[in-house]
C-alpha positions, 0 to 999 in steps of 0.5 A: 314651503321647502322640500325639508320642511315638507319632509319633516311634516310628512314624518310627523304626520306619519308618526302621529298616525302610527301613535294612534293606530290600535295596537294588537297582539293576536297570539298569546298563551296562558297556564290553560295550555303551556303558558306561564301565567294565568289568563287574568294576569296576562290580560292585565299585563297587556292592558298595562303595556298599551295593547288595545285588542289581544287574543289568548290562543291556548292549545286546543282548549276553550277560553276561560274569560269572556269575550269583549272589554275588560277594564283594569283601572283607567285602561280597557282592553278587548279580548277576542275569543280564539284557540290554537288547534293542532292537526296534521297534514301529509305527516307534518303538524300544523297549528291554526288559530280560530277567532270569534268576534263574540263569545265561542259558540258552544259547539266549538267549546265542546270541540275544544274539550274533546281535543284537550281530552285527546291530548291528556291521552297522549300525554299519559302514553308518553308519561308512562314510557318516560316513568312520569305521573299521568295527566291530572283531573283537569286535563282529562276533563278537557279544561287544560291542555297538556303539551310537550312542554309539560312533559319537558318540565315533568322530566326536569321536575324528576331529574331525568334531564337538566333543562327543558331544552335538553328534554326537547333535544334528547328524549322528547325529540320528534324524530324519537316518536315518543309522543303519539302523533295528532290524529286530527286532519287539517281538512277536518280542523277547518271544516269544524272552524267554518262550520262554527263561524271561525276566522281560521288563520295558519299559525306561524307557517313556515315558507316551504310549508306554505309554498307547498300547502297554501293553495290546498288549504285555500280550498279546504276554506282557510281564511288567512295566514299569521305573516307577522311575528318576532321570529319572521324577517321582514322579507319573510313577512312580505312573502307570507303577505303576498302569498295570502293576497294571492289566495284572497286571504287576510293576514294577522300577526302575534307574538306567540308569547308564553311567558317563559322569555321575552317581554310581553308588549314588545312585538305588536301589530298595528290595526291598519296592517290587519285591517281586512281581518278586523273588517272580516271579524266585525263584519256581517254576522258569522255563522254559528255566533252572535255578530255583536261586539262591544266598543272598547276605550284604548288604555289612556286615550280617546276612544278609538276602535280597531275596525 
């Protein structure tokens, strides 16, 4: 076989491997927090766009759909139970993703309900200073998480600013301190995740923050880093992945799609890129949760499991 034919064969083999590699998005939002669309609609759209496994990671609020396979016509998609938890370290607000292989344990559900109620209190404090209505009943009960985005949209609706962007640049700018800081520490957040059997992942970390804090967070029990995301360059992704490897951590990836802009499914990670995370997720039983997982048929294809 000539060298050119060998190159073509190798290229075809690589294309076939990539096409059969399950596709995932491990960071998505719904109307349970600051997303635009309800959970079931997001999940249906994920299936239509050819994703195999996804996680709905709403801010500080438990999931509204059961974990495991969900069928939409001929397509089936696996949903991971997860959430994005906000915490502070050294005066900086940081976000962490908690993933579970099966249904989220009740203890963590109640932990998140408390976090969502705390968000409602913080929202009320800021809304009162802005002359806006306070939190709704669902938010006060911990069933919906209110964010700065909700404040921004309320400011637009009450014609105090012209756009959501103007709200964030004006009255909601962090330097103005209108929204009270989060009282939960990173140490306490990571401990709760570990005690409930979650895989803890640092969401969209900045390189400078990772350089400064990652070693300490590893000592606190952090399991991994979200290295693959649309806004990160190839160099940034490689740097974060290398830093995670140095500390014995896994890497994940997700679009952080909220539905307000961008096309769902245009960004995805391949199962092979996050294989250690998937192995850890579906490995031996984790503390506080059922280790069983359900096989999933990828949309329109033969059965392929992402682990």
